[in-house]
N, C-alpha and C positions, 0 to 999 in steps of 0.2 A: 474636264473645265469646271472649275469651282463655280457654285451658284452665286449670284449677287445677294448679298446680306442686306435684307430690307427692313426699314423701321416704318410701320404703319401709323398714320396721324388722321385723327377725325375730330371734328367738331360736333357736340350734340347740343343743340339750341334747346333752349328751355321749354318745357312743355311738349317736345316732339320726343318720342320714343323710337330710338334707332339702334336698339340692343344687338339685332343680328347683322347689322351692316359689316362690322368688322370681320365677322366670321366668313361672309361672302367676299370681302375684299381680300382676305388671306387666301381663299380659294381661286380667285383670280391671279394671285401673284404666283401661286403655285402652277397654275396652268400656264403662265408666262414664263416659267423655268426659274423663278426667284425662290428665295429662303426667306421666310419671315422670323426675324431675331426677337422683335418685341413689338408692342402696340401702345399708342398714347391716345387717349381720349379725353378731350377738354369740354367742359361744360361752359357755354357762354350765352349771353343774350343775343349776340348777332355776330356774323363772320367779320373779322378783321379785314378791311379793304387793303391793307398793306401787306400784312404778314399771314392772313387767314386766322391763325391762333393768336395774334398779338406779338408784339416785339419781345416781351419778357418771356413768354412761352417758347418763342423761338431760339432764344439764346439758352434756354434750358435744354431745348432739343439738341442744340449744337453740342452740349456736353454729353448726351446720350449717344451721339454720333461717335465722338472720339472714344468713349468708354466701351461701347459695343462693337467698335471696328465696322460702322455701317457703310455701305457702298451708295445706297439709294433710299431717299426718304419718299414714301408713297402716300399722297393724300386722298380721302375718301369722296372729294368733291372736284368739280373742275375749277381750276385756277386761271386766273388772268395771266398775261404775259409778264405784268408788273409784279405781281404776287411771286411768281416762279423767281424772277431775277432779285428780288429782294430777299427771298429765303435762301437762294443759292449763295448770295454775298455774305450771309452770316454763317451758314452751316458748311459751305465750301464741300457740298456734294451734290450728286445729280438729284434733281427734283422731279418727280412724276406725279401726274394727277390721274383720278380715276378714269377719265376719257382716254388719255394718252396710254393707259394701261390696258384697257380694253382694245384700243386700236391695235396695239402691239400683238396681243393674241390673235387678232383677226388677220395680221399680216403674216403671222405663221401659219394659220389654218387654211387660208383661201388657196384653193388648188386648180379652180379653173380660170380661164382667161377673163370672164367676166368678174368673178368674186375678186381677182387680183387688182382689176381696174377699179371696182368699187371701193376697195379698202385704200388704194392709192388715193382716190378722190377724197375720202373721208379724211385721210391724214393731211392732204395738202390744205383743205378747208380749214382743218384744226390748226395748222401751223401759220397760215396766212396773218392772223391779227397777233401773233406772238413772235414776229420776226425782229422786231427792234431790240438791239442789244444782245441778241441771241448768238451772233457769230463768234463772239469774244468767249464764249463758253464752251464752244464746240470741241476745242482741242482738250480742255481740261476735263470735260465729262466724258469723252469717249463713247463707246457703244454699249451694247446691252438692252434691257428692257426699256421699251420707249422709242428706241432708235433703229429698230429693225424694219425690214421691207423696204417699200418704196420711200419711205420717210427718211431713211438714212442720210440722205444728203440735202434734206429739206432746208437745213440752216446755212447751206452755201448759196442758195439761189436766191435771187431777189424777188421782190414782189411781183414785178412784171412778168418774169419768167414762170412764176407759180401760177399766175392767173391765165398765161398762155397754156401752161400744161393742163390746168382744170379745164379749160375749154376743149382741148383736144381729148382729154378722157371722156368728157361729156358727150362729144361726137361719136367716139368709139362705142360708149355704151348705149347711145340712141340706135346705132345700126345693129347691135347685139339685140337691142330691144325689139326692133322690127323682124328679127329671125324668130324670137320667142313669140311675138304676136302672130306670125304666120302659123307656127305650130299650133298656137292656141286656137286660132280660127278653124284649123282643120280638125281639132278635137270637138269643137262645138257643131261644125258640119257634120261629123261623123256621130254627133249626139252622144260623145263619151263624157260621162259626168267626171267632175273633179272634187276630190274630197281633200281637204287641206288640214294637214296635222300641224296644230299649233301648241304652244306652251312655254314655260319657263325653261331656260338652258338647264340641261341635264334631266329633264322630267322622263326620258326614254323614248323620244320621237323617232330617232333612227333605229334603235331596237325593235320598236313596234313596226316600222315599214319593213324591216328584215323578217319579222315573224309573220306578216302578211304574205310575204313572199314564200316563206316555207309552207303556208297553207295550200298554195296552188301547184309550185314547181317542184320538181325532182330535186335531190339534194344537190346535185352537180348544177344543175340549172339556177337554183335559188343561190347558190354560193357566188356565181358569176354576176348576179344583179343586185347583191347586197351593197348595202352602203356602209361606210365606216362608222363605227358605234363604240364609245368608250366612256367609262365613268369620270367624267371631267366636264368642266363648264366649256361651252362652245367647242365641242369635238368635231363638229362639222358646221360649215357656213354655207356652202353651196346648196341651192335649193335642188333636191333630187326629186324625179318624177318616175314612178314605177307603175305599170298597168297590171291590175289584178283582176281575177274573174270573181265575181260576187256569187253567193250560194244559188241564185236562180239562173246564172249563166251569162248575165250582162257583165260587159267589162266596164271598169272604172280606173281612173288614174288618181293615185294617192300622191301628194306632194308632201315632202319633208322641208319645212323652212327653218331658216336660222331661229336659235332660240332666243327668247327674249329675257330681259333683265332689268332689274330696278336701276332707274337712272340710266337707261339705255342711251349713250351719247346722241345727241340730235344729228350729228354729222353721219353716224352709222345708219340712222333711219332714213335720212336724206339719199345717202349714197346707194343703199340697198333698196330703194323705193322701187325700182323696176321688177326685182325679184319677189319683193314683198307684195306687188301688186297681184301676184299669182293668187293670192288669199281673196281678192275682190272678185275675182271670177269663179270661186268655188260654189258648188251646189250644196255643200255640207261642210262645215268647220268642226274637225275633231280637237276639242280642247283638252289636252293631255295634262294631267296633274299627277305628281308624285304623292301618294297619299300619306307617306311617311315624312313628307317635309314638315319640318318644325315651323316654317314660316308659310304654311299652306294658304291661308287666307289672304296674306299680302301678295303672295306671288300669283295667286289666282286674279286678285284684283288688277295687278300690273298687267298681267297679260290680257285681260278683258278690256283694259283701257286702250291698250295697243291695238287690239283688233279693232275697237271703235275708231280708232284714229286713222286705220288704214283702209277700212271699208267704208263705202258711201251708200251701202243699201243693206236691208235686213237679209242676213244669210242664217239659215239654221244651225244652232250650235248643238253638238252631242258632247256632254262631259263624260270623260273617261277617266277613271282613277287608276293609275299604273301602280305597279309593285305591290299589289294586294296579296302576293303570297306571304309577304311578312306579317300582316293583320291577320291572315287566315291560320297561320302558325300559332297565333295567340288566341285561337278559337272564337274569334270575332266573326260574326255572321254579316257578309256584306251582301245585300240583296240588290241585283241589278233590275233596272226599269227600262222604259222605251227612251228615257232622256239621260239617265245616268248608268254608267257601266263599270263594274269593277274588273281589271284585268291584271294579268303578269305577262308582259311582252317577253320578259326573259324565259319564263317557263311555259309560254304557249297557253296560260290559263284564260279561258274565255274569249279567245280569238274568234272561234267560230261564231259564238253570240255576238260580238262586235261587228262581225261582217254581216250576218243576218239583220241586225238592227239597222245598219247603214243600207244594206239592199232594201228594206221596207221604207225607209225614209226618202231615199232617192227614187225608187222605181215603184213603191207602192205594193199592193197585195199580189200573192201569186199562188196559183193552185196547179195541181197534176190534172190533166185531161187525157181521156183516151181519143186517140186520132187514128183515122183511116185515110192514107194518102194514096191516090191512085198512081200506077207506075209512071204514067205520063207526067206526074208532077213531083218526081223523085227530087228535084232541085230543092223543093221545100223541105223535104225529109233531111237532106244531107246538111242544109242550113241549120236546122233545128239540132240535129246531131252535134254539129261543130259549136253552136252558139247557146243551146239551152240543155237543161238536165232532161236526159230521157233515159226510159227504162223499158224492159220487156218487149224488145223490138222483135216483130216477126214478119217475115217475107212470105208471102203465099198469095197465088191467084194473081189478081191484076191489081194488087194494093200492098201497101206496108202498114202494119198496125203497131201503134207504140203508145206509151205513156209519156207525154212531154210536160216539164213544168212551164206554164206560160203566166206571164204578168196580165193582171186585169185590164190594164191599158192597151194590150195588143190581142187580146181575145177575139175581137171582132174580126181581125184579118184572117184568122184561122177558123172562123165559125163553120165554114162549109165542110170542114175536115173533122170536126168535134162530134164524136158519137156520145159523149158522156163523161162524167168525171172519173177519176181513178177508181173509185169505189163501186161505180155501178156495174 
């Protein structure tokens, strides 16, 4: 199947630098399965209310469409329904805005029932104010980018039916949210901490989660638990939760959330509110950043602002720079600290250091102690053997002697068994 030939259009407002927006828009088009033929950037004082770029420029764009055999024009900002219709009437090709493009990618990538419902809800909310006059364009514009997934028939249903469908989906998501809340309460009751991995799309969140699994499980077990990871924008959408054993022996749940992006559509943020709320309940946030990103500071700021928007309390943040293998190749020394760590999820560089740091921030200090546990209290030994790091176990006489790694906040409950630290 031939790819849709796309023309990208953006307006750069005076005094606002958006040099890298078109590069990101091109990546989004590629992620949606389209082919970028050319780009047009217009400098303006303000956005034209009727044609976005102005009528004269739109006439010029029409000539590009014919000359380059363009199927679809994609705009870097969200367009109103009237702007879409006005531009379509002149250019006579399908018009897609940035929001519709991202929704299209989400429609392709959502795998779980909840994810699919969230995307459908976002598409319906996007389409609702854009219904007027849309039906007449449906047969001419056909399918392709911006028409996939639940939104495929959105132009055929009236406003009332869309509102009914929105209510129905919201009810279904509410029920799924109750199930998620039940699981969350169980984790909190079991005192299992949650570490939320957040970051700009394609920072390597899924690759990091897989690397953490490799650190604990056998190759076969890890393979069964791994999440999909690929070098593309929004490779995964559905929130993934995986339990990992920390260096001291305690368990923690790591969550991989949907990647953030500049100008992330409000419909997406609202629709994915339920799963994004997992971040609110995190004990620690890992802000993962691609250290080689040309737009690092902008992407870092974008993610930070979205975290602040989602969370309503102060949650500790550990900044982790990923893909450090590339800067290490250049003999650049990256020194990790307790608040900033340099890793390579792909090559497993500093993964153990990351786990040690997370363990310390979540559970506090830990030390090895020599314990003597009487035979009538062997349940305590077996629990420690399963749930903490143990060494030099010796059975003999009326007790078992061992070295066990204990956290400072739990030392008191084992005080009667402690005979000294490991070095005594």
